[in-house]
N, C-alpha and C positions, 0 to 999 in steps of 0.2 A: 503483523512485522516482525513483531518479536518473537513471536513462537518460533518463527521458521528462521530468525538470525541464532536460537538455539537448540534447534535442532535438524536432521534431515529425515524430512518426511516427503514426497511428491507429492501428498495431497497440498501439504501448503505449499509449496510447488504452484501447484494447478490454480488452488482459490489467489495467490498474488495474482497470477496474470489474468485471472479472470476479473480481479477486483480492477486493474493496469487496466484492461481492455474496458470495463462496461461502466465501471463506480467512478474512481477517481485513480489520479496517475500515480504510479510505484514514488516519484518524488514527494509528492503531497503525504502519501500514505506514513513514508520515513519520516519526514519532518515533524506530522502529528501523534506517529510513534515514540519520541522524544519527550514528549507532556506526559505520556503515562509512565516511562522509566528515564528522569532527569539522570542518572548515570551515561546514557547514551547523544553524540549528537549525531545528526542526520549522515554524517558522513562515516562515522565510527560503525555505524548503524549497515550501512552500506558496505563497508568494508568485510564485516560479518555477511551479510548476503552473499558476496560474490565467491563465497567459500561453498555455497549453495547450489540448489539445482541440478545437480547429478543426478538426474533420472535413467533408470534403467527400462526397458522392457518388462522384466520380470516384478519391478517396481509397481509398475503399474496392471500389473496379472490380479493382483489382492484387494484392487479397486474396486467397486462396484461402476464401471463409467457408463454414461449412456452412449458413449460413441466412441472410436478409437483414438487415441493420441498418434498423431507424429512427431516422433522426437525428435526427429532434425528441425523442423516447424518451431517445435516446444523450446527446443536448446535458442533456436534465433531471436525468437519473441522475448526471452531471459535475457539473452544479453542487450538486448535493444533497450527493456524497461529499465535492467542497469545504469545503462548509458544515458539513460535520459535522467537521471536522481542529480547530476551531478550540477548541470544547468538549472535544476529548479529551485538549489538550495543555495546558488547562488544568485539567482532573482531572489531573494527572500531576505528582510531583514534579519538579524541573529535575537533581537528581544522578541519575535516573534516565535522561535522554537517553541514545538508542541503545539501549537494552536493547527485546528483545521480552519479552511475559508468559507465561510457563507456568504454566498448567492439567495438575497431578498426578492429578486426579481424571479429567479429561478425555483428559491424554496429548497434548496439543496446544497451540500456542501461541493464546492468548486477547484477548480484550477486556476488559481488569483490570475495568474499571466493570460485568462482567457475571458473573465470577467471583473471590469474594472471596480464595479462597485459591492466586489466582493470586501467580506471583513473578517477580522481574527474572530475565533470563537474559541475560548480554551476550555478544557475540561476541567471538571469540578470534582473534587470527592464524592460520589453517592453516583456519579454517573447522569442517567438521563433515564428518567421512567415513563414507559410507552405512554401514550393517552388512547384508549379505545373506541372507539366511538362507530356506532349503527350508522350503518351505508342507507 
């Protein structure tokens, strides 16, 4: 989210849409991004994101895409994702800005509006180191 707020790269918009659709809603991503850069609020980040997403066909031609992108459908999805941020923010307590919400039962980060047992998970310096295991 922070990269997208600061530059106009079509791949960032595609990544954000993929995350919103498959991983975590845009509101939760904006909420958590503020923990990485406390100078932002989720709504100030949203304001910058609203200025992005202006992708042209020639922008996509330079990307190595697995399948063609329908620009009109992409724009609709982008606008819907942006419109979903404010309701997410309004539903969260301000002291939790910058966190993700973790569900122990799902063993994943989730939208806390859909998982009542989700608990705030705040980042920390150094981040998280992956644990490599053998299958």
